[in-house]
Every structure is written in structure tokens, then in C-alpha cells.
N, C-alpha and C positions, 0 to 999 in steps of 0.2 A: 662150871663150877662159880660161884655166886661171887658175893662181896665177902661173907664171912672164911669161905675155901682159901678166896686170897689173901685175907687178913693173916688168916695160920700161916701161909704161906712166907707175907713180909716177915713175921716174928719170929721163924724157921733158922735155924742154924745156917749161916752161911757156906753149906761142906758138897754142899749138888745134889742130896738124896732127896729133899720137898721142893716138889716142882708142881706150876701151877697152870692151868690153860685161860687167858686171859682173850676177850674179843672186843669186838669194836665197841660196845653199849658201856664198855668201863673206861673207857675215855668222852665220854660223852658224860655219865653221872654226876661227875663233881660240878657240872653247867647247872642240872638241876635239883642235886642234894644238896641242901646244907651243909651236911657231915658224912664224910666217907671215913669207913676205919683204917682206911691206909692214902697212901701217897704214890700214883704208878711210878713218877719219875726220882724222887726220893729210898724208892721203898721196896724194888722190886728194879732184877736185874733180867733184863732182856735175852732169849737165849734166841731163838728160831720164831721165825712164822709158819704155819704151818699150815692157809689155806684161802684162799679169796671163794666169797659169796656170792650172789648176787640176788637185787630185789625185782619182782613184776610187778605190773599192774592188771591186775584182769576187772575183770566187768562178768555179768552172771551172764550165758549166751544165749538168753530170749529178751535181751536188752535193747534199746534200740540203737544204744550208740554203740561200733565198732572200730571206731578207732578214738585216737588223741586227740584231733582236733573237735569231730566229735562229741565229744567226750566234755571240751572248753565251752562250747558251743550254748550244750543243756547247760552246765555251771553259771554263766552269764545270767544263762535264762532264769535259773533255782538258787541266784546267788543267795549263799547264807543256810541253805536245808540240804543241800547234797550233802552224803556223809563217805567217810572212805574208814576203814579198820584196818588196825596194825597189831601186832602184837606185844604193845606196850611203848609205855613212854620213854622215850633217848633211845627208839631197835633204830636201825636203818632203814625198815618201812615207814614208822615216824617223821621222820628226817628224810628224805627220800618225799615222802607226802606234805609237807612241807613248802619244802624247798621245789617241789611239781607247785604247789599250789601260787609260791612266790611268783615265778619266771610268768605264769602262764596268765597270771593277773586276774585271778579266780579265788571265788570264797567257799572254801569246804572244810564242811566240819570232821575233825578228828577224833573217832571214837575210839581208845588203846581198850585191847583183850588178853586175858593173860595165858599169852603165848599164842604163835602165832601158826596152829592148829583152828586154838579156838578164832581168832580176828577172820580166819578161811571159812570157818560154817559159820558167820554172821554173812558175808555174801551170800554164798549157797543159798543161806536161808532168809534171806530177804530181809533180815536188817538195816545191811549200810548197803550202798549202791556202787560201790569198788573197795576193793582191797589194793594195799597195795604190803606182800609177802613176800618170802621168800620161795627161791623152785621148790622144794625138797617136799612142804606144804602145799603149793598151789600143782603140784603137777598132776596127782592124782585126780582132782577135778579137772582139768585141761582136756588129760589124756577120755573124760569120760562123758566129754563133753557137755559136762555142767556149765562150766565156767572158761572166758574168752581174753588171752591176755592179749593186750594192744599196746604192748611197748615194757623196756626195762629201764633202770638205770643204773649199771653196767655199763663201763667204758665204750665195749665193743662189743656186736650181736654175738648171741649166746652161743657155743658149740652145739646144743641140743636142739635150738629152736633160731634159728639162722633167718626164717621169715619175720621175728618180732624185733621189731624199730627200736632202736633207745632213745633214751629223749634227748638225748644231746645231737642223735643228727635228726631228731624235731624243731630240734630249736631251742631247746632247755639243756645245754650244756653242766650249768650251775645246781643238775638236780642227779648230776650224777652221784651216786652213794656206792662203794665199796665195801659189805662187812668185811673182817677176815677173824681169825682165829690165829693163838702165837702162842710160846712154854716162856716160863717166867720163874723163874728161882728168886731166894732174896737179895735183895745188894748185899755187894761184898763178897759174892762166890767170885772162887779164885778163877782169873780169866783162861788160865788153862785148861779146868772143869767145865765152864760156856761151853769151851771151843769144843772142846771131846765132845758133848752131849750135841750142839748140833751139831760136828759128823756124823754122830750115828742117827739124830732124825732126817738130816737130809739124805741118809742110803737109803732110808727107808722109803720117806717120801718120792724116791725116783725110781723106785719100783713098779714096773708099770699096772699090778698085782693093786695100788696104793694108790695108784692114780686113777685106774681105773672104777675103784668103788668109789675116791673120791667125785667123779663124775657121775655116778649114777645118782648121786643126792643133789645135784648142778654144785658143785665145786670144780673149783681148780685149785691143785695144789703151787706151795709158794717158792722160794730158792732162797727167801727173807736169812741171814746169816745175825747173828749178834747188834755185826754195827748198823746195815740200814734198816735193822727193823728200830733198834734204839731213833733212828733217825725217821723213820717213819713217828713211831709214839708221839716223837716232839710234833712232829708235825700234823697229826690225827688231833691230839691235846687243843692246838693255837683253833684250828680252822675251826671243833665244834666249835670252843668254847666263845671264839669269836663270833660263829652263827647263832649258838643258842641265846648272845645278850641280845643281838642287834634283830634280830629275827622273834622275842619278846617268845617264844617258845616256852610254856610250862609245863611242869606233869601233873595232866588232867587228871 
């Protein structure tokens, strides 16, 4: 669901019958876009977070770079010329790349593409030197041997890729970035309706079938309910607003 869809949710009757899917990039967008059609804190009621998903840093398997220290050394020699792709401005991969570059003290160029598959395809095709991307977009190329993942921006090593180190354990904790998705409704939705919706969503997320389906595409289910999700949104909005401003991140 995009900004237009969330605007419809924000303007809908607060009766629990109109819900929307919100994701991490929407808390970043207000810092990059002059005018948003809705205000998350003012117009939307958090109901439940659905899942977490994580970003990988990958290079081509034919590249001489085989680790993060080697990538940093190469970027220091080729300052300002190495390029990384992402699925677009303000996406978790874009921010992970920007934070990693800052923490590592290297100058690498961000090349935003229209969606993660296009950003990953750019790496496979040799248009860029590395890609920060979601597991779902990268995994087919990792399994085929075309790409090699050398780190993840996740808070801990991933269940499906335990051999891949985190940027945090490599000394770049500030580059930790977690994507997420959640359900929201119009502000003013009655508390009892929100609680009922959350209970049903939590019941579905707790099933082995749903957990298995999420794990298969590199995601983990979340157990954040309305209050915890609201607190998470406040934290995320402040974090990314502060970082975008202090780092001077632009919509390239």
C-alpha cells in the first residue's frame, strides 16, 4: 500500500472496516518529501506490527572483495567511485548503506532503483559494485552462486544465513536497520475494535504455517500490539528524522 492508500485510510470512517498496511519507509518519507498526504501520528491508529525483515550487503561472486574489511579497503583506495544500489530513496537498504558508509568512513555512491529486484539486478549485471537489499530479492542469486552476501544489517545473525556476520559484530552497530510492516486504521478507531483486530491478527501470526511462510521470504513475525507498535512508531519517526537531517540524506 502506497501513500495514496494510506491517505484513504486516514480519511476513512473510524469504524474498523478500513485498514492499511504501513512499512518502515513511510516513517522516513516525511524527512525526504516536502509534503505528505497524511501524518502518521495525527491521522493513523496503530493496530499491530506484522513482521520484521532484514537487509543484506552483497557483492558479485566474481568480485575480489570477499568480506566487509576488504570492501572497506577497496572503497578507501577508490574513494567516491564505488557504487551501491538500493530499491529506492528512504528504503531500509538505502539507509543501511548510508549509515554503513558513515560508520566505516568511506565514500560510496548511492544509486536508487525502482524497487529491490531492479537494484539487485543492477548488481548482477555489473552496473554497481555492491547492493544493500532484502533477503527475498537477493536469495535466488545467492543460491545460484551469482552473488555473495558479506554482511547483514540485522540485529543478530539470521536463522537462514547463520554464516553471514552482522555489521554490528563487525564494529558498525549504528548501521543496524530493521524493516517492518504493520496494520493501521483511521485515528479515532475505538479501543475495543483495535484490541479485537489485534487479537485476530496475533492469532494468525502465531500459527506455524504463517511463521513458516514468513521465514521462507526472509521475514520474522512480530508480537507488537497497539501500544507497543505506537511506541515503536514514535521511536522510528524520531530516529530517522534526526538521522536524515544530520547526515544530509537527500532524495537522489
